[in-house]
N, C-alpha and C positions, 0 to 999 in steps of 0.2 A: 795701549799697546796690546795686540792680540797675542795670547800665549802660543808658543810654538809646540810642535809635537813633542819636543824634548821636555818642554815645561810640563806638559801633561804627564809624561812618563815619570819624571822626577816626583811630581806631586803624587801620582798613584803609588810609587814605591814608598813614599813617606807615609801616606795614609795606611798602607798595608803594614808597615813596620809598627806604627803607633797602635793599630788594631791588635796586633799580636802582643804588644807590651801591656795594653789595657786588659786584654783577656787574661794575661799571666798575673795581673794585679801587682805590677812592678812600677815604681817611679823611674824616671830617667836616671837618677842617682844609683838606684839599686841595679838597674840594667848595666850601667857603667861599671859598677863594682864587680859584677859577675862576669862581664865579657872582656874587660880591659879596654873598652872603647870609651873615649872621653865623653863627658856629659854634653859638651858643646857640639861634638860631632853627631851625637845621637839627636840632639835638638835640631841641628841643621838638616839632617837627613829627614826627620819627621816633617819639617816645614817645607821640604822640597827645594832648599836653596844650596845644598851641598852637591859636589860631584858624586856620582854613583859610587858606592863603596866597592872595594876589592873583594875577591872571593874569600880570603881569609877573615876579613872583617865580618862578612855575612855569616860565616860558619861560627865565629865566636859569639855573635849575637844570637844565632839560632840555638846554640847549646844552652845558653842561659834562658832563652824563651821556651825551651823544650818543644821545638817544632817537630812535626812528623816529617818523614822523608818527602811526602808530597808537598807539604807546606814549604820546606826548605827549597825544593826544586822550583816552586812558583816564585819564591822571593828572589832566587838567583835569576830567573827569567826576567822578572821585572827590573832588576838591576842592570842586566845586560841590555835591555831595551833602552834604558835611560842613557847608557854609555854610547850606544850606537847612534843615538839622536842628539848627541851632546851639543848644547847651545849655552850662551851666557845664562847664568842663573836668573830666574824671574823673581819678582817680588813675591812675598807671601800671599797666598790666595785670599781673596775677599771672602769673609764668612757669610755674606748675604746670599741666600738661596733664591734663584729665579726659577719658579716652577714652570715646566713645560705644560702644554694643554693636557697631556695624559694624566697629570696628577692634580689638576685644578679641582676646586670644590664645585659641585653642582649647584644650581640655584636653590635658594632657601624657600621653603613653603611658608606663605604668609599666615596660614590657618592652623599652625601647630598649636594645640590646645591641651591643657591638662597635664603638662610635664614640667611645671615650674619647680617642683621639689627636686626632680632629677637634675634640672639645669643648675639649681643652687648647689647641689652636692658636687656636680662636676666643676663648678667655679671654685668651690672650696678645695677640691682635689688639685686643680691647676695652680691655685695660689700657693698651696703647700709645697709644690715641687721646688720652688726657689729656695726654700729653707731646708729641704730634705738633705740628709747625709748619705742617702743610698747612691750606689753607683749606676744602677739602671733606672730607667724612667718609669713613670706611672702607666698603669694599664687599667682601662675601664671596659668591662664587658656589658653590652646592652643586649639582653636576650628577651625573648618572648614569642608568643604565638604569631603566626603570619597575620599581617594586617594591623599590628599594634603600633606601627610608626617608629621602628628602631632606626631606620636610615634617616628619617626626617629629624629625629632627635639628634643623631650624630652630626648631621649637617648644620642644624641650628647651633649646636654647641660649638662646632668649629668656627662659625662666624662670630659668635658672641665671645669666645675665648681667644680671639686672634691677638688681642693686646698682650696676653701672657706668652705668646709664641711669635716673637718678631722675626724669627728666621724662616717662617713660612708654615703653611698648612698643606698637607697632601691627602688626596682622596684616592684610594686604590680599591678597585672592584675585585673581589675574590671569586665571585660567581659560584658560591657554595651550593646553591640550589639548582644549578644548571647541570646538564649531563656531562659537561666538560669543565670542572672547576679549575681555576688558575693554579699553576704549579708554583710553589714557593720560590723557586729559582727565577721564574719569569717575573714574579712580583718584585723580588729584590733587584733584578736587572732594571726594571722600570724605576724603582726607587733610587738606584745609583745614578741613572741617567738624569733623574729629577734633581739630584744633588750635584750635578755638574761633571760627572765622570764619563769620559768618552767610551763608547761601546767596545773599542779595541782594547781598553785597559780594564775591562770588567772580567774578573775570573769566571770560569765556567763552574767551578766547584761551589756548592751551596754554602758550606761552612766558610770558605774564603770570602764569598760575597757578603755573608753576614758579618764577618770580622771587619771587612772594609766599611760596611754601613755603620757599625758601632763606632769605628774610629772617626768617621766623618761627623757623626751625631754626638760625639762624646761631650762637646762643649757648646753645642747649639741648642736652641729652644725651638723645637719643631713639633707641631701637632700632626699626627698621622691617623687617618681614618681607614680602617680595614673593614670594608663593607661586605656583608653577606658571606660570612665565614662558614666553611663546611664543617670543620672539626678542629680538634687541638693540633693534630699533626700538620695541618695546613698553616695554622697561626703561629705555632711555637718558633719556627725559624725567622719569622717576621718581626719578632719583638726585639728590635735592635736599637731602640731609642736610648739616648744618654739620660743622665739624671735630670735634665731640664726638659725632657721630651714627655709628651703624653700620647699614648696610643689608644684610640677608641675602636673597639671591635664590636660590630653588630652581627648578630647571628640568631637564627631560629633555635639553635642548639644552646644548651646551658654551658657547655665547654667546662665541665667540672674538672678536667685534667689540668687546667691552667691555674697554677698556684700564685698567690700573692697579688691577685687582681682585685680591684673594686668591682662589685657586681650590682647591676641595675636590672631587675626583672620588670619588664613592662607588661602591664595588664590592660584590661579594658578601662574606659573612662567612667567617671561618675556621671550621674544624671545631669548636673549643671554644666559640666565641661562638655558633655556630648551635645547638649542643646546649643551651647555656645559655638561649638564647631559647625553645626548646621547653620547657625545664624551668620557666621563669617562667609558661608558659601551662598546661601539663598537670600540673605538680608534679614536684619532684625525685625523689620516690619511684618514679614510673613510669619515669623516665629511668634511675635506678639499677638497676631490675629488668631493663631491656631496653636497656642502653646500645648494644650493637652494632646493634640495630634502629634506635635513635634516630640513630646516625651514618649508617646506610644511608638513613633517611628524609631527613635533612638533605642528603645527597648527591643524592638523587633530586629534591629541591626546588631543586637547583642552588645551594644555600647562599644563596638569595635571601630577604631578610627577609620580604617580603610573602607569598611562597609558604610559608615556614615558619610564619608567623602563621596563614595559612588552614588548613594541615595541623594545626597545634596546636589551633586552635579546633574543628575537626571531632573531634579526639581528645578534647578537653575535654568536648564534648557527648556523647561516647560512652565513658563511663568503663569499660565492660566490655570494650571493644575492646583487644586487644594492639596495640602499636605495629606489630608485624610484619604485621598485617592491612592497614594502610594502605600499608606498604612494598610488599606484594604488588600492591595496586591501582595504585600509581604505577609499578611495573615494566612495566605494560602501556602501551607508548608511545603507542598510539592513544587511550587514555583518560586520559592523564596530566593534560592541561589541564582535562578535565571533573572529574576527581577533586579538583583544586585549586579547589574552590568551597565557600564558606561563606556561606549566606544570599544576600545580594545582592552579595557581594564575590567576584570571580572574577579569576584571573590572565589569562584570555583577554580579559576586558573591559578590563583595564588596558593590556594590550599593544595592543589594537585602537585605543585612543585615539591612540597614537603612529602606528600604521600609517595611519590615515585622514588624517593630516596630510601624508603624503608626496606628492611629485610623481609622476605616472604612471611615469616611467622608474625612479625609485628604488623604487617599489612592486613593479614587475616584477622588478627585481634582487633585492630582499629575498626574494621568494617563491622565486626560482630558486636562490638561494644555499643553500637547504636541500638541494639536490642534491649539494653538495660532500661527499665521503665523511666528512670530519671537520669540526669547527667552526673550523678554522684554514686560511686560504687567502690567495692573492695577488690583486692586481688583474687579473693575466692570466687567472686562472680565471674571474673575473667577465666578462671580455671574451668568453670562449668561451660562457658561458651565454646571453648576449644577442646573440651573433653580431655583435659590434662589430668594426670594422676595426682598431682599436688601443686601447691602454689609455687614451688621452686621453678617449675617449668614455664611459668608465665611472668616471673619477676623480670627476667631479661627483656622480653618484648615490651612490657609495661614501661620499664625504665628507658628503653629506646624511644618510646612515644613521648615520654616526659622530656627527654633530652632534645627531641625534635620539636618541643613545644606544641605537640598535638594533644597532649593531656597535661593537666596541671595537678600536682599533689595538693591535697587539702591539708588543713591544720590538724585534722584527725589522722593519727598515725596509720599508715597502711591503706589510705583511701585516695581516690583519684576523682577528677571531675572533667567533664567535657564542656567546651564552649558550645552554646546553642547552634551556631552556624557550622562549626566543625562536626557536630553531631548530625546535622542535616546533610552535610557532605558525605559522612560515613554511611548514612542511610541510603543515599543515592548509589554509592559504590556497592553496598551490599546487594541491592536489587540488580545491579548491572553485572557484577562479577561472580556471584555465587548462585547455585541452583536453588530452586524453591525448596527442595527436600533438605538440603544442607541448612538452610535458614530455619525451617520448621524444627529440625532436630536440635539445633543450637538453642532456639528459644524454649523448647520444651525442657531441655536440661537446666536452663536458667530458672524457669518457673518452678520446676520440681525442687531445685535447690533452695530457692527463696521461700517457698511455701513450707517445705519440709523443715528447714532450719528455723523458721518463725514458729512453727508448731512446737518443735523441741524446746525452743527458748521459752515459750509461754508456759510449758509444762513445769518449768522450774518454780512457778508461782502457785501451783495448785496446793490446796490445803492437804495436810497429812491424811485426813480421814477419807479423801476421795482420790488421792494421788495414785496413778498407776506406777508400776515399777519403773524406776529410772533406767533407761537403757545404758549399758556399759559403753556404748558408742556415742553417747551424748557429746556434742561438740563444745559444751560449756562446762567450765570447772564449777561454777556456782551461779546463783541467781543474779549477782551483780554483773558478771560478765555477760549473761544472757540479756539483762536489761540494757546494757550498753549497745549490744548488737541490735536489739529491737528498736531502740531509739535512732540509731544511725541509719537503719534500713527501713524505717516505717513506710515511706512513700513507695519504696521498691516492692516490699512484700505485699502491700495493700493492692497495688496495681497488678502484681503477679497473680493475686487471688482472683481478680476480675478476669484475667486472661485464662486462668484455669477453669473458671465457670463457663466462659465462652467456648472453651474446648470440650465441655461436657464432663470435666473432672469434679463433679459436685461433692462426692464424698471427701475429696481432698480439702475442699473449701469448708465443709461442715466440721471436719476434724480441727482445722485451724481455728475456726470461730469458737468452738467449744473450749479449746485450750486457752484462747485469748480472753475469755470472759473474766477469769480471775486476775489476769494481768491488767485488764482495763481499769481496775480500781487504783492502779499506781500511775497510770498515764491518763489524765482526765481530758483528753482531746476529744470532745464530743463528736466532731465531724468524722474522725477516724473510725470510732466505734459504731456510729450509726451506719456509715458506709459498709463496714464489714458485716455487721449483724443483719442488715437488710439484704446484702448480697447472699448471705448464707440462708436467710429466710426463703429467697427465691430458689436457691438450690434445693432446699428441702421440698418445696412445692414441685420442683421439676422431677424429683425422684419419687414423689408421692409419700413421703415419710411424715406422718402427723406428729410423731414424737419429736423429730427434729424441728418441725415447724413450731411446735409449742415452745421448745427450748429457745429458739431464735427470737420468737415474739416476746418471751420473758426478758431476754437480754435487751431487746429494743425498748421494752417498757421501763427498764432500769435507766437506760440512757436518756430517754425522753423526760423522765421524772427527775433523776438525781443530777444529771449533767446539763440538761437543756431547760429545765423548768417548765416544760410543756406538759403540765399535769393532766389536762383533759385528754390529750392524745395518748398519754401514758396509760391512763385508766382504760381507754378503749382497746389499746394494744394488749393489756393484761387480760381483758375479757376475751379477746380473740385467742390469746394463748390458752386460757382456760378451756375454751371450746375445743381447740385442737388436742389438748391433753386428755380431755374426757373421751374424745373419739379414739385416741391412742390407748386409753386405759392406763395412763402413766400417773401414778399417785404423786410422785415427787414433783413433776411439773405442775400438777394441780395445786400442790402446796405452795410452790414458788409463785404461781400466778395469783393466788390469794394474797400473799404477802406484798407483791408488787402493786396490786390494786389498792391495798390498804395504804401503802407508802405514798402512792400518787394522791390519794384522797387527803391524807394528813398534810402533805406538802402544799396542797391546794387550799388548805384552811378548812377542810371538812372532816372533823373528828367523827369516827364511827359512833353510832348510838349505843353500842354495847361491845363487850369483849368477845362476842360469839364468833366473829370471823377469825380472830386470832386462835381461838380454841379449835376451830375447824382446820386451820392450817396445821396446827400441832397434831391433831388427830391423823391427818393424811400422812405426815412425816413418820409418825409412830407406826402406822400401819405398813408403811414402806420400809421400816427399819432403818431410817436415815437419821443418824444422830446429829449431824451438823445442822440439818434443817430444823430438827426439833429445838435445838438451843437458840438458833436464830429466831424462831417463832416465839420462844419463851422470852427472849430479850425484848422483842418488839411488843409483846404483851405487857411486860413489866413497864416499858416506856409509856404504853397506853394508860396503865394504872397510875403512873406518875402524873400524867397530864390531867387525869380525872380526879386527883386528890387522894387516891388509895395508896399513899406512900408506904405504909407498913407492908401491905401485900407486895408492892413493887420491890421493897428492900429484900424480902425473902427470895423472890424470884431472881433478882440481880445477883444475890449471893451465890445461888446455884449456878447461874450462867458464868460468873467470874471464875468459879472453881473449875468449870468444864473447859473454858478457854485458857486457863492459866498455864497450860503446858507451853505457851508461847515463850520464845527465848531459849528453849532447850536445844540440845544438839540436833534433835530430829525435826524441829519445827521449820516451817517454811514462812516466807514473807506474808502469805495470806493468813497463816495461823496467828502471827503477831498482829496483823491488821485487824482480824476479828476480835482478838483479845482487847486491843486498844479501843475499838469502838464500844465494846461492852463496858469497859471501864468508864468511858466517857458518858454513856447513858446512865450508868450507876452513879456517877458523880453528881449529875443533875438531881437525882433522887435524894442523895445525901444533903445537898443544899436545901431541898424542900423540907428535910427532917431537921434542919438547923445546924447541921454539922459542916460548917464551912471549911474547917481544917481538913476533914476527911475528903470533902469534895475536891479541894485544891490538890491534895495528895494524889487522888486517883487521876485527876486531869494531868498532873505532872508526869505520872507514870505513863499515861496514854501518849503524852507529848513526846516522851523519850522514845517510845516504840515507833511512833509515826516518823520521827526524825531518822531513826535507824533504818526503817523500811522504805522510806521515800514516797509514801502515799500522800500526795500534795493536799487533796481535799481533807483527809483525816487530820493532817497537820494543821490546816487552817481552822478546822472545827475545834481542835484541842486548844489552840491559841485563843480562839474566841471565848470558849468556855472558861479557860483559866483567867482571861482578862475580866470576865464578869465576876468571878469569885474574888479576885484581888480587889476589884472595885468595891464589892460588898464589904470587904475587910478594911477598906479605907486606904489601900495602897494604890492611889490614883496614878502615880507616875509609872509604876510597873504595869498597871492595868492598860494604860495607853500604849505602852510598848508592845504588849501582846496583841492588842486589837489592831494596831497599825500594821504589824507583820501579817496578821490574818487578812487584812484588807488588800495588801499587796499580792498575796497568793490568790485570793479570789479574783482579783483583776487580771492576773496573769493567766489563769485557767478559764476565764470567761464565765465565771459564776456570778451573773449580774444580781440575781435575787439575794444571794448570800452577801454579796458586796454591799448592797443597799442596806441590809440588816446591820452589818458591822459599821457602816458609815453613820447610821442612826445612833448606834451605841457610842461611837466616837463623838458625835455631836452632843449627846446628852452628857457625856463625861466632860466635854469642854465647857458646858454650862456650869457643871459643878466646880470647875477650875476657874470660873469667871473669865472665860476667853470667848466672848460673844462672836468675834470675827471668825475665829477658827471654827466655832460651832456652825456659823452661817455657811462657811465654805463647804463643810462636810454635807450639810443638808442640800445645798445647791447641786453638789456632785450626785447625791442620791436621787434628787428629783430628775436630773438629766438621764440617769440610768433607767429610770422608770419607763422611758420611751422605748427601751430595748426589749422589754418583757412582752411575751406573747399571750399573757393572761390578763384580759381586760379588767376582770373583777379585782385582781391583786393590784393592778396599776391604779385603779380608782381609789382603793383603800389607802394605798401608800401616798398617793398624791394628796388626799385629804389630810392625812396625818402631817405630812411635811409642810403643806400649805399653812396649817395652823401655827406651826413653829416659826415659819418664815414671817407670818403676819405679826407674831409677837416680837420678832427681831426688829421689824420695821418700826413698830410702835415704840420699842425701847430706844 
């Protein structure tokens, strides 16, 4: 039987009454007690099977429900409509919802990949609703950058969770990224129509619409997808689901103002999932034939699902193309976004929807952030780009970009990162929407800030004897804060230094490099320091400064010898530094060139024939009045005497050097003071071992170990561990010795010190022999033999191979 107009009116009045009661958190019994209307009458009215109530009944109910004047007027109007259309009462309405086309789910994508965890969590959320005691339904927010597949996940979830929601699934487009987002009232109107309410009985007031929806959904199990939400204000009135309902909200915005929701932040795919997505589009056979190219393609797509889908569709429509052809096209950064186009679907268009929603200040910042050398930066970098007086002025625009998923906050507090494709999009916008002068000015401010701040940070590590007065305006409280900044910004300040050199700011580069020399002992990343010091060497040559050239060549000699193990190149670099220092008339740089040359020769296995060169270095430093250089030269001379058996002479010299550097740890000392002291103690400990004083040797190595741990010098720490392991082994404490050597080996491996790692692996192998663990010893030697291939010193490789091969032959014979 088809319901009459009166049926619908009575039903609408009942739904409205029940909505007001549920909102007031009253049972039918409580409403009856407060209004004097019987429980049965209230029940019949809510079910739409009673005659429409009289005016006094409505007013009694309204008083207990605490309705506003407008709400009371609407309830009266609904009652009057029911009376005017009076017909025999219909049966209670069927709970089953028949969804009209406007709310139907779109087709599911067969190639959804990499979202299994999210789907599992949503299944768990849906399953838990049946047991929940909450009055309102569950809400899940799917947010993420454009192109991460938020809608695809929501649709897949709606299909897979259908069994939990037998009363139906609704898909409502909010058009949040369009110029004309859907009004909440229009969405609720569509929702009410989907739930069977005739348009004539849908209130115009937003709150009344929401109350009616809540009443209809109070006992139903419905899944509602709100797709492409603009903001919290658009979504909040639409959260009308009852306790058995689940609302999935997809949005590029994080929607932080919505409380009590489960949140799912969608990012890019992992490598395997990205390649799997490509395989579902172009076929597994093509992927198997060109897997390295497929991985490269996925990486150039930034692991972004939409970009991968576009690239895959282009390849699918060009079956004769090798994957590598598209890889070549995407490597052209200027054309990458154009290449990622398939029909009317473009990455650029998807990004542009989000960009056009930004406030002007956020839009300017988004464009200029593409000037940051890498995709990872701080709020202070943003301040420089827009010439803001302080960070407070950029936090708002930055957070707007985060909320719009155009930036992502990193795990490091106060830092942000760009997706590669979004950065390419911002670069395009910068060139199109800003003048060349504005771009140059913004970039110069950024470079000046990065290089200047890096220089100030590095100065925190200078030794007391050469340290310039610390500026009162230093941005760092202490060296630890400076070190954290330097580590976080390494790639940015290094690339900025290159930009400064290209712009002719050579003195800026040289000041940075000179300050960084001392810090470089704490961060043993050889490539970083070789790049910086070689850049500064070229800047010195560009301005014709022989003193600066000698300085930078000395720094390079240290990197080549101490960090890279390229001792022959290091020796040549030190000789070139000496020539430049002689031409400049700089005694200190002549002294350092002498010591770096000696150090390279010793590391290469060539002990000098006499102590004369050490004496010459000492003489140069004395003539220059440079006390730090003098005691470094004396310490190295003592180490030479130790190696040549003159241990008594070495002991006296080490005693003087230890006394000089022993100011470390005082209130005025710097990390480099502590580092120099620790190295001197370590050299001295080796001489004490040669004198037969193992207890004294271990004590000095332990003191050095503590200083290195406190200061964070990784290489010094590894050397102290290795030395201490040797002393403990000589004392018969093999277990403790192995612990120290194993820790040293891990540090050498992490910092790329292959030669030192080979040495400690050989020690571990020998120690394992003593412990009667031949398999362990064999494993250490095989690892050491493999590392020999990485050394650039043929003579050392030949010697090490011979030694290791002998032990391995013995192992095979055993």
